[in-house]
mmCIF file of the N, C-alpha and C atoms, coordinates in Angstrom:
data_MODEL
# 
_entry.id   MODEL 
# 
loop_
_atom_site.group_PDB 
_atom_site.id 
_atom_site.type_symbol 
_atom_site.label_atom_id 
_atom_site.label_alt_id 
_atom_site.label_comp_id 
_atom_site.label_asym_id 
_atom_site.label_entity_id 
_atom_site.label_seq_id 
_atom_site.pdbx_PDB_ins_code 
_atom_site.Cartn_x 
_atom_site.Cartn_y 
_atom_site.Cartn_z 
_atom_site.occupancy 
_atom_site.B_iso_or_equiv 
_atom_site.pdbx_formal_charge 
_atom_site.auth_seq_id 
_atom_site.auth_comp_id 
_atom_site.auth_asym_id 
_atom_site.auth_atom_id 
_atom_site.pdbx_PDB_model_num 
ATOM 1   N N  . MET A 1 1  ? 75.771  127.503 109.208 1.00 0.00 ? 1  MET A N  1 
ATOM 2   C CA . MET A 1 1  ? 75.037  126.265 109.419 1.00 0.00 ? 1  MET A CA 1 
ATOM 3   C C  . MET A 1 1  ? 73.875  126.194 108.433 1.00 0.00 ? 1  MET A C  1 
ATOM 4   N N  . ALA A 1 2  ? 73.577  124.976 107.998 1.00 0.00 ? 2  ALA A N  1 
ATOM 5   C CA . ALA A 1 2  ? 72.510  124.789 107.026 1.00 0.00 ? 2  ALA A CA 1 
ATOM 6   C C  . ALA A 1 2  ? 71.147  125.066 107.657 1.00 0.00 ? 2  ALA A C  1 
ATOM 7   N N  . ASN A 1 3  ? 70.255  125.629 106.857 1.00 0.00 ? 3  ASN A N  1 
ATOM 8   C CA . ASN A 1 3  ? 68.932  125.991 107.350 1.00 0.00 ? 3  ASN A CA 1 
ATOM 9   C C  . ASN A 1 3  ? 67.856  124.956 107.020 1.00 0.00 ? 3  ASN A C  1 
ATOM 10  N N  . HIS A 1 4  ? 68.139  124.058 106.117 1.00 0.00 ? 4  HIS A N  1 
ATOM 11  C CA . HIS A 1 4  ? 67.124  123.101 105.669 1.00 0.00 ? 4  HIS A CA 1 
ATOM 12  C C  . HIS A 1 4  ? 67.549  121.679 106.014 1.00 0.00 ? 4  HIS A C  1 
ATOM 13  N N  . LYS A 1 5  ? 66.539  120.851 106.194 1.00 0.00 ? 5  LYS A N  1 
ATOM 14  C CA . LYS A 1 5  ? 66.792  119.449 106.516 1.00 0.00 ? 5  LYS A CA 1 
ATOM 15  C C  . LYS A 1 5  ? 67.540  118.756 105.367 1.00 0.00 ? 5  LYS A C  1 
ATOM 16  N N  . SER A 1 6  ? 67.139  119.081 104.139 1.00 0.00 ? 6  SER A N  1 
ATOM 17  C CA . SER A 1 6  ? 67.775  118.456 102.975 1.00 0.00 ? 6  SER A CA 1 
ATOM 18  C C  . SER A 1 6  ? 69.236  118.888 102.849 1.00 0.00 ? 6  SER A C  1 
ATOM 19  N N  . ALA A 1 7  ? 69.540  120.121 103.255 1.00 0.00 ? 7  ALA A N  1 
ATOM 20  C CA . ALA A 1 7  ? 70.923  120.596 103.200 1.00 0.00 ? 7  ALA A CA 1 
ATOM 21  C C  . ALA A 1 7  ? 71.789  119.851 104.214 1.00 0.00 ? 7  ALA A C  1 
ATOM 22  N N  . LEU A 1 8  ? 71.223  119.564 105.387 1.00 0.00 ? 8  LEU A N  1 
ATOM 23  C CA . LEU A 1 8  ? 71.963  118.783 106.387 1.00 0.00 ? 8  LEU A CA 1 
ATOM 24  C C  . LEU A 1 8  ? 72.235  117.374 105.870 1.00 0.00 ? 8  LEU A C  1 
ATOM 25  N N  . LYS A 1 9  ? 71.231  116.775 105.218 1.00 0.00 ? 9  LYS A N  1 
ATOM 26  C CA . LYS A 1 9  ? 71.412  115.433 104.668 1.00 0.00 ? 9  LYS A CA 1 
ATOM 27  C C  . LYS A 1 9  ? 72.456  115.456 103.552 1.00 0.00 ? 9  LYS A C  1 
ATOM 28  N N  . ARG A 1 10 ? 72.442  116.503 102.735 1.00 0.00 ? 10 ARG A N  1 
ATOM 29  C CA . ARG A 1 10 ? 73.416  116.626 101.643 1.00 0.00 ? 10 ARG A CA 1 
ATOM 30  C C  . ARG A 1 10 ? 74.828  116.716 102.220 1.00 0.00 ? 10 ARG A C  1 
ATOM 31  N N  . ILE A 1 11 ? 75.008  117.426 103.314 1.00 0.00 ? 11 ILE A N  1 
ATOM 32  C CA . ILE A 1 11 ? 76.324  117.535 103.956 1.00 0.00 ? 11 ILE A CA 1 
ATOM 33  C C  . ILE A 1 11 ? 76.796  116.155 104.425 1.00 0.00 ? 11 ILE A C  1 
ATOM 34  N N  . ARG A 1 12 ? 75.883  115.398 105.050 1.00 0.00 ? 12 ARG A N  1 
ATOM 35  C CA . ARG A 1 12 ? 76.246  114.059 105.514 1.00 0.00 ? 12 ARG A CA 1 
ATOM 36  C C  . ARG A 1 12 ? 76.601  113.139 104.355 1.00 0.00 ? 12 ARG A C  1 
ATOM 37  N N  . SER A 1 13 ? 75.796  113.155 103.309 1.00 0.00 ? 13 SER A N  1 
ATOM 38  C CA . SER A 1 13 ? 76.047  112.250 102.183 1.00 0.00 ? 13 SER A CA 1 
ATOM 39  C C  . SER A 1 13 ? 77.317  112.645 101.435 1.00 0.00 ? 13 SER A C  1 
ATOM 40  N N  . ASN A 1 14 ? 77.585  113.956 101.326 1.00 0.00 ? 14 ASN A N  1 
ATOM 41  C CA . ASN A 1 14 ? 78.821  114.394 100.672 1.00 0.00 ? 14 ASN A CA 1 
ATOM 42  C C  . ASN A 1 14 ? 80.047  113.926 101.441 1.00 0.00 ? 14 ASN A C  1 
ATOM 43  N N  . ASP A 1 15 ? 79.981  113.980 102.764 1.00 0.00 ? 15 ASP A N  1 
ATOM 44  C CA . ASP A 1 15 ? 81.114  113.525 103.569 1.00 0.00 ? 15 ASP A CA 1 
ATOM 45  C C  . ASP A 1 15 ? 81.370  112.034 103.376 1.00 0.00 ? 15 ASP A C  1 
ATOM 46  N N  . SER A 1 16 ? 80.304  111.237 103.391 1.00 0.00 ? 16 SER A N  1 
ATOM 47  C CA . SER A 1 16 ? 80.490  109.790 103.247 1.00 0.00 ? 16 SER A CA 1 
ATOM 48  C C  . SER A 1 16 ? 81.002  109.454 101.849 1.00 0.00 ? 16 SER A C  1 
ATOM 49  N N  . LYS A 1 17 ? 80.488  110.145 100.827 1.00 0.00 ? 17 LYS A N  1 
ATOM 50  C CA . LYS A 1 17 ? 80.960  109.899 99.459  1.00 0.00 ? 17 LYS A CA 1 
ATOM 51  C C  . LYS A 1 17 ? 82.417  110.324 99.296  1.00 0.00 ? 17 LYS A C  1 
ATOM 52  N N  . ARG A 1 18 ? 82.801  111.427 99.926  1.00 0.00 ? 18 ARG A N  1 
ATOM 53  C CA . ARG A 1 18 ? 84.184  111.901 99.841  1.00 0.00 ? 18 ARG A CA 1 
ATOM 54  C C  . ARG A 1 18 ? 85.140  110.878 100.439 1.00 0.00 ? 18 ARG A C  1 
ATOM 55  N N  . ILE A 1 19 ? 84.748  110.308 101.573 1.00 0.00 ? 19 ILE A N  1 
ATOM 56  C CA . ILE A 1 19 ? 85.591  109.299 102.217 1.00 0.00 ? 19 ILE A CA 1 
ATOM 57  C C  . ILE A 1 19 ? 85.711  108.054 101.344 1.00 0.00 ? 19 ILE A C  1 
ATOM 58  N N  . GLN A 1 20 ? 84.598  107.616 100.758 1.00 0.00 ? 20 GLN A N  1 
ATOM 59  C CA . GLN A 1 20 ? 84.641  106.453 99.870  1.00 0.00 ? 20 GLN A CA 1 
ATOM 60  C C  . GLN A 1 20 ? 85.503  106.726 98.653  1.00 0.00 ? 20 GLN A C  1 
ATOM 61  N N  . ASN A 1 21 ? 85.355  107.917 98.056  1.00 0.00 ? 21 ASN A N  1 
ATOM 62  C CA . ASN A 1 21 ? 86.143  108.260 96.870  1.00 0.00 ? 21 ASN A CA 1 
ATOM 63  C C  . ASN A 1 21 ? 87.631  108.303 97.190  1.00 0.00 ? 21 ASN A C  1 
ATOM 64  N N  . ARG A 1 22 ? 87.989  108.836 98.356  1.00 0.00 ? 22 ARG A N  1 
ATOM 65  C CA . ARG A 1 22 ? 89.399  108.863 98.761  1.00 0.00 ? 22 ARG A CA 1 
ATOM 66  C C  . ARG A 1 22 ? 89.940  107.452 98.890  1.00 0.00 ? 22 ARG A C  1 
ATOM 67  N N  . TYR A 1 23 ? 89.143  106.542 99.469  1.00 0.00 ? 23 TYR A N  1 
ATOM 68  C CA . TYR A 1 23 ? 89.580  105.162 99.640  1.00 0.00 ? 23 TYR A CA 1 
ATOM 69  C C  . TYR A 1 23 ? 89.805  104.494 98.284  1.00 0.00 ? 23 TYR A C  1 
ATOM 70  N N  . TYR A 1 24 ? 88.837  104.604 97.378  1.00 0.00 ? 24 TYR A N  1 
ATOM 71  C CA . TYR A 1 24 ? 88.970  103.975 96.063  1.00 0.00 ? 24 TYR A CA 1 
ATOM 72  C C  . TYR A 1 24 ? 90.137  104.561 95.274  1.00 0.00 ? 24 TYR A C  1 
ATOM 73  N N  . HIS A 1 25 ? 90.309  105.883 95.365  1.00 0.00 ? 25 HIS A N  1 
ATOM 74  C CA . HIS A 1 25 ? 91.386  106.536 94.628  1.00 0.00 ? 25 HIS A CA 1 
ATOM 75  C C  . HIS A 1 25 ? 92.751  106.097 95.155  1.00 0.00 ? 25 HIS A C  1 
ATOM 76  N N  . LYS A 1 26 ? 92.900  106.054 96.471  1.00 0.00 ? 26 LYS A N  1 
ATOM 77  C CA . LYS A 1 26 ? 94.180  105.653 97.064  1.00 0.00 ? 26 LYS A CA 1 
ATOM 78  C C  . LYS A 1 26 ? 94.490  104.191 96.754  1.00 0.00 ? 26 LYS A C  1 
ATOM 79  N N  . THR A 1 27 ? 93.473  103.326 96.816  1.00 0.00 ? 27 THR A N  1 
ATOM 80  C CA . THR A 1 27 ? 93.670  101.918 96.517  1.00 0.00 ? 27 THR A CA 1 
ATOM 81  C C  . THR A 1 27 ? 94.133  101.732 95.071  1.00 0.00 ? 27 THR A C  1 
ATOM 82  N N  . THR A 1 28 ? 93.531  102.475 94.164  1.00 0.00 ? 28 THR A N  1 
ATOM 83  C CA . THR A 1 28 ? 93.902  102.371 92.754  1.00 0.00 ? 28 THR A CA 1 
ATOM 84  C C  . THR A 1 28 ? 95.312  102.900 92.522  1.00 0.00 ? 28 THR A C  1 
ATOM 85  N N  . ARG A 1 29 ? 95.646  104.014 93.161  1.00 0.00 ? 29 ARG A N  1 
ATOM 86  C CA . ARG A 1 29 ? 97.006  104.554 93.010  1.00 0.00 ? 29 ARG A CA 1 
ATOM 87  C C  . ARG A 1 29 ? 98.048  103.555 93.492  1.00 0.00 ? 29 ARG A C  1 
ATOM 88  N N  . ASN A 1 30 ? 97.771  102.892 94.617  1.00 0.00 ? 30 ASN A N  1 
ATOM 89  C CA . ASN A 1 30 ? 98.708  101.890 95.124  1.00 0.00 ? 30 ASN A CA 1 
ATOM 90  C C  . ASN A 1 30 ? 98.812  100.711 94.173  1.00 0.00 ? 30 ASN A C  1 
ATOM 91  N N  . ALA A 1 31 ? 97.714  100.308 93.553  1.00 0.00 ? 31 ALA A N  1 
ATOM 92  C CA . ALA A 1 31 ? 97.741  99.197  92.604  1.00 0.00 ? 31 ALA A CA 1 
ATOM 93  C C  . ALA A 1 31 ? 98.568  99.559  91.368  1.00 0.00 ? 31 ALA A C  1 
ATOM 94  N N  . VAL A 1 32 ? 98.443  100.802 90.914  1.00 0.00 ? 32 VAL A N  1 
ATOM 95  C CA . VAL A 1 32 ? 99.232  101.245 89.753  1.00 0.00 ? 32 VAL A CA 1 
ATOM 96  C C  . VAL A 1 32 ? 100.710 101.260 90.117  1.00 0.00 ? 32 VAL A C  1 
ATOM 97  N N  . ARG A 1 33 ? 101.041 101.745 91.315  1.00 0.00 ? 33 ARG A N  1 
ATOM 98  C CA . ARG A 1 33 ? 102.443 101.754 91.755  1.00 0.00 ? 33 ARG A CA 1 
ATOM 99  C C  . ARG A 1 33 ? 102.995 100.328 91.840  1.00 0.00 ? 33 ARG A C  1 
ATOM 100 N N  . LYS A 1 34 ? 102.185 99.432  92.368  1.00 0.00 ? 34 LYS A N  1 
ATOM 101 C CA . LYS A 1 34 ? 102.611 98.039  92.499  1.00 0.00 ? 34 LYS A CA 1 
ATOM 102 C C  . LYS A 1 34 ? 102.866 97.430  91.125  1.00 0.00 ? 34 LYS A C  1 
ATOM 103 N N  . LEU A 1 35 ? 101.992 97.736  90.172  1.00 0.00 ? 35 LEU A N  1 
ATOM 104 C CA . LEU A 1 35 ? 102.142 97.202  88.818  1.00 0.00 ? 35 LEU A CA 1 
ATOM 105 C C  . LEU A 1 35 ? 103.386 97.761  88.140  1.00 0.00 ? 35 LEU A C  1 
ATOM 106 N N  . ARG A 1 36 ? 103.645 99.046  88.343  1.00 0.00 ? 36 ARG A N  1 
ATOM 107 C CA . ARG A 1 36 ? 104.826 99.657  87.729  1.00 0.00 ? 36 ARG A CA 1 
ATOM 108 C C  . ARG A 1 36 ? 106.122 99.131  88.341  1.00 0.00 ? 36 ARG A C  1 
ATOM 109 N N  . ALA A 1 37 ? 106.063 98.672  89.583  1.00 0.00 ? 37 ALA A N  1 
ATOM 110 C CA . ALA A 1 37 ? 107.264 98.166  90.247  1.00 0.00 ? 37 ALA A CA 1 
ATOM 111 C C  . ALA A 1 37 ? 107.556 96.716  89.886  1.00 0.00 ? 37 ALA A C  1 
ATOM 112 N N  . MET A 1 38 ? 106.604 96.031  89.262  1.00 0.00 ? 38 MET A N  1 
ATOM 113 C CA . MET A 1 38 ? 106.787 94.619  88.942  1.00 0.00 ? 38 MET A CA 1 
ATOM 114 C C  . MET A 1 38 ? 107.813 94.439  87.831  1.00 0.00 ? 38 MET A C  1 
ATOM 115 N N  . THR A 1 39 ? 108.544 93.325  87.932  1.00 0.00 ? 39 THR A N  1 
ATOM 116 C CA . THR A 1 39 ? 109.513 92.984  86.894  1.00 0.00 ? 39 THR A CA 1 
ATOM 117 C C  . THR A 1 39 ? 109.167 91.672  86.218  1.00 0.00 ? 39 THR A C  1 
ATOM 118 N N  . ASN A 1 40 ? 108.273 90.905  86.800  1.00 0.00 ? 40 ASN A N  1 
ATOM 119 C CA . ASN A 1 40 ? 107.841 89.633  86.220  1.00 0.00 ? 40 ASN A CA 1 
ATOM 120 C C  . ASN A 1 40 ? 106.650 89.886  85.304  1.00 0.00 ? 40 ASN A C  1 
ATOM 121 N N  . GLN A 1 41 ? 106.809 89.554  84.024  1.00 0.00 ? 41 GLN A N  1 
ATOM 122 C CA . GLN A 1 41 ? 105.760 89.864  83.063  1.00 0.00 ? 41 GLN A CA 1 
ATOM 123 C C  . GLN A 1 41 ? 104.490 89.047  83.300  1.00 0.00 ? 41 GLN A C  1 
ATOM 124 N N  . LYS A 1 42 ? 104.643 87.789  83.693  1.00 0.00 ? 42 LYS A N  1 
ATOM 125 C CA . LYS A 1 42 ? 103.469 86.932  83.902  1.00 0.00 ? 42 LYS A CA 1 
ATOM 126 C C  . LYS A 1 42 ? 102.584 87.477  85.014  1.00 0.00 ? 42 LYS A C  1 
ATOM 127 N N  . GLU A 1 43 ? 103.179 87.861  86.139  1.00 0.00 ? 43 GLU A N  1 
ATOM 128 C CA . GLU A 1 43 ? 102.410 88.426  87.249  1.00 0.00 ? 43 GLU A CA 1 
ATOM 129 C C  . GLU A 1 43 ? 101.793 89.769  86.862  1.00 0.00 ? 43 GLU A C  1 
ATOM 130 N N  . ALA A 1 44 ? 102.545 90.575  86.117  1.00 0.00 ? 44 ALA A N  1 
ATOM 131 C CA . ALA A 1 44 ? 102.043 91.890  85.712  1.00 0.00 ? 44 ALA A CA 1 
ATOM 132 C C  . ALA A 1 44 ? 100.846 91.742  84.772  1.00 0.00 ? 44 ALA A C  1 
ATOM 133 N N  . GLN A 1 45 ? 100.895 90.756  83.884  1.00 0.00 ? 45 GLN A N  1 
ATOM 134 C CA . GLN A 1 45 ? 99.774  90.540  82.966  1.00 0.00 ? 45 GLN A CA 1 
ATOM 135 C C  . GLN A 1 45 ? 98.532  90.063  83.698  1.00 0.00 ? 45 GLN A C  1 
ATOM 136 N N  . GLU A 1 46 ? 98.707  89.356  84.805  1.00 0.00 ? 46 GLU A N  1 
ATOM 137 C CA . GLU A 1 46 ? 97.559  88.924  85.593  1.00 0.00 ? 46 GLU A CA 1 
ATOM 138 C C  . GLU A 1 46 ? 96.934  90.097  86.346  1.00 0.00 ? 46 GLU A C  1 
ATOM 139 N N  . LEU A 1 47 ? 97.759  91.047  86.786  1.00 0.00 ? 47 LEU A N  1 
ATOM 140 C CA . LEU A 1 47 ? 97.268  92.187  87.549  1.00 0.00 ? 47 LEU A CA 1 
ATOM 141 C C  . LEU A 1 47 ? 96.707  93.296  86.661  1.00 0.00 ? 47 LEU A C  1 
ATOM 142 N N  . LEU A 1 48 ? 97.169  93.376  85.422  1.00 0.00 ? 48 LEU A N  1 
ATOM 143 C CA . LEU A 1 48 ? 96.792  94.470  84.524  1.00 0.00 ? 48 LEU A CA 1 
ATOM 144 C C  . LEU A 1 48 ? 95.280  94.620  84.328  1.00 0.00 ? 48 LEU A C  1 
ATOM 145 N N  . PRO A 1 49 ? 94.508  93.559  84.052  1.00 0.00 ? 49 PRO A N  1 
ATOM 146 C CA . PRO A 1 49 ? 93.061  93.763  83.863  1.00 0.00 ? 49 PRO A CA 1 
ATOM 147 C C  . PRO A 1 49 ? 92.354  94.299  85.102  1.00 0.00 ? 49 PRO A C  1 
ATOM 148 N N  . ARG A 1 50 ? 92.806  93.873  86.283  1.00 0.00 ? 50 ARG A N  1 
ATOM 149 C CA . ARG A 1 50 ? 92.176  94.367  87.513  1.00 0.00 ? 50 ARG A CA 1 
ATOM 150 C C  . ARG A 1 50 ? 92.448  95.855  87.710  1.00 0.00 ? 50 ARG A C  1 
ATOM 151 N N  . VAL A 1 51 ? 93.674  96.279  87.428  1.00 0.00 ? 51 VAL A N  1 
ATOM 152 C CA . VAL A 1 51 ? 94.023  97.693  87.591  1.00 0.00 ? 51 VAL A CA 1 
ATOM 153 C C  . VAL A 1 51 ? 93.274  98.538  86.562  1.00 0.00 ? 51 VAL A C  1 
ATOM 154 N N  . CYS A 1 52 ? 93.182  98.050  85.335  1.00 0.00 ? 52 CYS A N  1 
ATOM 155 C CA . CYS A 1 52 ? 92.439  98.786  84.305  1.00 0.00 ? 52 CYS A CA 1 
ATOM 156 C C  . CYS A 1 52 ? 90.967  98.914  84.694  1.00 0.00 ? 52 CYS A C  1 
ATOM 157 N N  . SER A 1 53 ? 90.418  97.863  85.260  1.00 0.00 ? 53 SER A N  1 
ATOM 158 C CA . SER A 1 53 ? 89.026  97.901  85.707  1.00 0.00 ? 53 SER A CA 1 
ATOM 159 C C  . SER A 1 53 ? 88.848  98.924  86.825  1.00 0.00 ? 53 SER A C  1 
ATOM 160 N N  . MET A 1 54 ? 89.797  98.979  87.745  1.00 0.00 ? 54 MET A N  1 
ATOM 161 C CA . MET A 1 54 ? 89.723  99.958  88.837  1.00 0.00 ? 54 MET A CA 1 
ATOM 162 C C  . MET A 1 54 ? 89.750  101.379 88.284  1.00 0.00 ? 54 MET A C  1 
ATOM 163 N N  . LEU A 1 55 ? 90.618  101.621 87.296  1.00 0.00 ? 55 LEU A N  1 
ATOM 164 C CA . LEU A 1 55 ? 90.708  102.950 86.699  1.00 0.00 ? 55 LEU A CA 1 
ATOM 165 C C  . LEU A 1 55 ? 89.415  103.313 85.972  1.00 0.00 ? 55 LEU A C  1 
ATOM 166 N N  . ASP A 1 56 ? 88.828  102.346 85.270  1.00 0.00 ? 56 ASP A N  1 
ATOM 167 C CA . ASP A 1 56 ? 87.566  102.602 84.579  1.00 0.00 ? 56 ASP A CA 1 
ATOM 168 C C  . ASP A 1 56 ? 86.458  102.959 85.562  1.00 0.00 ? 56 ASP A C  1 
ATOM 169 N N  . LYS A 1 57 ? 86.428  102.267 86.698  1.00 0.00 ? 57 LYS A N  1 
ATOM 170 C CA . LYS A 1 57 ? 85.400  102.557 87.699  1.00 0.00 ? 57 LYS A CA 1 
ATOM 171 C C  . LYS A 1 57 ? 85.572  103.954 88.289  1.00 0.00 ? 57 LYS A C  1 
ATOM 172 N N  . LEU A 1 58 ? 86.828  104.357 88.520  1.00 0.00 ? 58 LEU A N  1 
ATOM 173 C CA . LEU A 1 58 ? 87.066  105.710 89.035  1.00 0.00 ? 58 LEU A CA 1 
ATOM 174 C C  . LEU A 1 58 ? 86.614  106.761 88.028  1.00 0.00 ? 58 LEU A C  1 
ATOM 175 N N  . ALA A 1 59 ? 86.879  106.509 86.746  1.00 0.00 ? 59 ALA A N  1 
ATOM 176 C CA . ALA A 1 59 ? 86.465  107.464 85.714  1.00 0.00 ? 59 ALA A CA 1 
ATOM 177 C C  . ALA A 1 59 ? 84.946  107.505 85.601  1.00 0.00 ? 59 ALA A C  1 
ATOM 178 N N  . LYS A 1 60 ? 84.308  106.349 85.740  1.00 0.00 ? 60 LYS A N  1 
ATOM 179 C CA . LYS A 1 60 ? 82.853  106.295 85.650  1.00 0.00 ? 60 LYS A CA 1 
ATOM 180 C C  . LYS A 1 60 ? 82.198  107.071 86.789  1.00 0.00 ? 60 LYS A C  1 
ATOM 181 N N  . ARG A 1 61 ? 82.809  107.018 87.964  1.00 0.00 ? 61 ARG A N  1 
ATOM 182 C CA . ARG A 1 61 ? 82.271  107.714 89.136  1.00 0.00 ? 61 ARG A CA 1 
ATOM 183 C C  . ARG A 1 61 ? 82.728  109.159 89.217  1.00 0.00 ? 61 ARG A C  1 
ATOM 184 N N  . ASN A 1 62 ? 83.464  109.624 88.218  1.00 0.00 ? 62 ASN A N  1 
ATOM 185 C CA . ASN A 1 62 ? 83.982  110.998 88.158  1.00 0.00 ? 62 ASN A CA 1 
ATOM 186 C C  . ASN A 1 62 ? 84.930  111.318 89.307  1.00 0.00 ? 62 ASN A C  1 
ATOM 187 N N  . VAL A 1 63 ? 85.630  110.310 89.812  1.00 0.00 ? 63 VAL A N  1 
ATOM 188 C CA . VAL A 1 63 ? 86.667  110.564 90.811  1.00 0.00 ? 63 VAL A CA 1 
ATOM 189 C C  . VAL A 1 63 ? 87.907  111.087 90.106  1.00 0.00 ? 63 VAL A C  1 
ATOM 190 N N  . ILE A 1 64 ? 88.214  110.511 88.946  1.00 0.00 ? 64 ILE A N  1 
ATOM 191 C CA . ILE A 1 64 ? 89.281  111.031 88.092  1.00 0.00 ? 64 ILE A CA 1 
ATOM 192 C C  . ILE A 1 64 ? 88.692  111.269 86.704  1.00 0.00 ? 64 ILE A C  1 
ATOM 193 N N  . HIS A 1 65 ? 89.363  112.062 85.915  1.00 0.00 ? 65 HIS A N  1 
ATOM 194 C CA . HIS A 1 65 ? 88.890  112.361 84.566  1.00 0.00 ? 65 HIS A CA 1 
ATOM 195 C C  . HIS A 1 65 ? 89.086  111.138 83.670  1.00 0.00 ? 65 HIS A C  1 
ATOM 196 N N  . LYS A 1 66 ? 88.203  110.975 82.692  1.00 0.00 ? 66 LYS A N  1 
ATOM 197 C CA . LYS A 1 66 ? 88.291  109.793 81.828  1.00 0.00 ? 66 LYS A CA 1 
ATOM 198 C C  . LYS A 1 66 ? 89.571  109.782 81.012  1.00 0.00 ? 66 LYS A C  1 
ATOM 199 N N  . ASN A 1 67 ? 90.082  110.965 80.648  1.00 0.00 ? 67 ASN A N  1 
ATOM 200 C CA . ASN A 1 67 ? 91.332  111.005 79.888  1.00 0.00 ? 67 ASN A CA 1 
ATOM 201 C C  . ASN A 1 67 ? 92.517  110.606 80.760  1.00 0.00 ? 67 ASN A C  1 
ATOM 202 N N  . LYS A 1 68 ? 92.481  110.965 82.043  1.00 0.00 ? 68 LYS A N  1 
ATOM 203 C CA . LYS A 1 68 ? 93.553  110.556 82.959  1.00 0.00 ? 68 LYS A CA 1 
ATOM 204 C C  . LYS A 1 68 ? 93.554  109.046 83.105  1.00 0.00 ? 68 LYS A C  1 
ATOM 205 N N  . ALA A 1 69 ? 92.371  108.466 83.231  1.00 0.00 ? 69 ALA A N  1 
ATOM 206 C CA . ALA A 1 69 ? 92.271  107.015 83.332  1.00 0.00 ? 69 ALA A CA 1 
ATOM 207 C C  . ALA A 1 69 ? 92.817  106.363 82.067  1.00 0.00 ? 69 ALA A C  1 
ATOM 208 N N  . SER A 1 70 ? 92.480  106.919 80.931  1.00 0.00 ? 70 SER A N  1 
ATOM 209 C CA . SER A 1 70 ? 92.954  106.381 79.657  1.00 0.00 ? 70 SER A CA 1 
ATOM 210 C C  . SER A 1 70 ? 94.471  106.484 79.544  1.00 0.00 ? 70 SER A C  1 
ATOM 211 N N  . ASN A 1 71 ? 95.030  107.626 79.950  1.00 0.00 ? 71 ASN A N  1 
ATOM 212 C CA . ASN A 1 71 ? 96.482  107.801 79.892  1.00 0.00 ? 71 ASN A CA 1 
ATOM 213 C C  . ASN A 1 71 ? 97.193  106.834 80.830  1.00 0.00 ? 71 ASN A C  1 
ATOM 214 N N  . LEU A 1 72 ? 96.645  106.629 82.026  1.00 0.00 ? 72 LEU A N  1 
ATOM 215 C CA . LEU A 1 72 ? 97.256  105.691 82.968  1.00 0.00 ? 72 LEU A CA 1 
ATOM 216 C C  . LEU A 1 72 ? 97.203  104.261 82.432  1.00 0.00 ? 72 LEU A C  1 
ATOM 217 N N  . LYS A 1 73 ? 96.056  103.879 81.873  1.00 0.00 ? 73 LYS A N  1 
ATOM 218 C CA . LYS A 1 73 ? 95.925  102.525 81.324  1.00 0.00 ? 73 LYS A CA 1 
ATOM 219 C C  . LYS A 1 73 ? 96.913  102.311 80.187  1.00 0.00 ? 73 LYS A C  1 
ATOM 220 N N  . SER A 1 74 ? 97.068  103.323 79.356  1.00 0.00 ? 74 SER A N  1 
ATOM 221 C CA . SER A 1 74 ? 98.005  103.230 78.240  1.00 0.00 ? 74 SER A CA 1 
ATOM 222 C C  . SER A 1 74 ? 99.434  103.064 78.737  1.00 0.00 ? 74 SER A C  1 
ATOM 223 N N  . SER A 1 75 ? 99.828  103.861 79.706  1.00 0.00 ? 75 SER A N  1 
ATOM 224 C CA . SER A 1 75 ? 101.208 103.811 80.184  1.00 0.00 ? 75 SER A CA 1 
ATOM 225 C C  . SER A 1 75 ? 101.523 102.502 80.893  1.00 0.00 ? 75 SER A C  1 
ATOM 226 N N  . ILE A 1 76 ? 100.579 101.976 81.677  1.00 0.00 ? 76 ILE A N  1 
ATOM 227 C CA . ILE A 1 76 ? 100.867 100.717 82.357  1.00 0.00 ? 76 ILE A CA 1 
ATOM 228 C C  . ILE A 1 76 ? 100.827 99.542  81.379  1.00 0.00 ? 76 ILE A C  1 
ATOM 229 N N  . THR A 1 77 ? 100.022 99.643  80.328  1.00 0.00 ? 77 THR A N  1 
ATOM 230 C CA . THR A 1 77 ? 100.011 98.588  79.321  1.00 0.00 ? 77 THR A CA 1 
ATOM 231 C C  . THR A 1 77 ? 101.341 98.553  78.571  1.00 0.00 ? 77 THR A C  1 
ATOM 232 N N  . VAL A 1 78 ? 101.867 99.730  78.256  1.00 0.00 ? 78 VAL A N  1 
ATOM 233 C CA . VAL A 1 78 ? 103.182 99.813  77.595  1.00 0.00 ? 78 VAL A CA 1 
ATOM 234 C C  . VAL A 1 78 ? 104.253 99.227  78.515  1.00 0.00 ? 78 VAL A C  1 
ATOM 235 N N  . HIS A 1 79 ? 104.159 99.538  79.807  1.00 0.00 ? 79 HIS A N  1 
ATOM 236 C CA . HIS A 1 79 ? 105.136 99.027  80.764  1.00 0.00 ? 79 HIS A CA 1 
ATOM 237 C C  . HIS A 1 79 ? 105.101 97.506  80.828  1.00 0.00 ? 79 HIS A C  1 
ATOM 238 N N  . VAL A 1 80 ? 103.887 96.938  80.884  1.00 0.00 ? 80 VAL A N  1 
ATOM 239 C CA . VAL A 1 80 ? 103.757 95.488  80.999  1.00 0.00 ? 80 VAL A CA 1 
ATOM 240 C C  . VAL A 1 80 ? 104.256 94.807  79.723  1.00 0.00 ? 80 VAL A C  1 
ATOM 241 N N  . SER A 1 81 ? 103.942 95.383  78.570  1.00 0.00 ? 81 SER A N  1 
ATOM 242 C CA . SER A 1 81 ? 104.372 94.752  77.322  1.00 0.00 ? 81 SER A CA 1 
ATOM 243 C C  . SER A 1 81 ? 105.877 94.863  77.115  1.00 0.00 ? 81 SER A C  1 
ATOM 244 N N  . ALA A 1 82 ? 106.518 95.858  77.753  1.00 0.00 ? 82 ALA A N  1 
ATOM 245 C CA . ALA A 1 82 ? 107.959 96.036  77.623  1.00 0.00 ? 82 ALA A CA 1 
ATOM 246 C C  . ALA A 1 82 ? 108.750 95.092  78.534  1.00 0.00 ? 82 ALA A C  1 
ATOM 247 N N  . LEU A 1 83 ? 108.081 94.513  79.525  1.00 0.00 ? 83 LEU A N  1 
ATOM 248 C CA . LEU A 1 83 ? 108.786 93.574  80.404  1.00 0.00 ? 83 LEU A CA 1 
ATOM 249 C C  . LEU A 1 83 ? 109.188 92.329  79.620  1.00 0.00 ? 83 LEU A C  1 
ATOM 250 N N  . ALA A 1 84 ? 110.344 91.794  79.976  1.00 0.00 ? 84 ALA A N  1 
ATOM 251 C CA . ALA A 1 84 ? 110.794 90.611  79.250  1.00 0.00 ? 84 ALA A CA 1 
ATOM 252 C C  . ALA A 1 84 ? 111.243 89.530  80.208  1.00 0.00 ? 84 ALA A C  1 
# 
């Protein structure tokens, strides 16, 4: 058990941040899956900027690595441009 008041507060804040990070990460993963499953190019092009923005925010918050975000954005952009 923590001995200091600040350590107890750190435990509480870490738990709340962990829950928020899990929510944002799962939401983004589902958005990427949804985008990869699309076959209509027009709809995929409308969704692409939102998904890229979500990935950038995760990388900025250090939920995922910036290179992983970059690789995901690259792969989904290739997928969207390949749709016909």
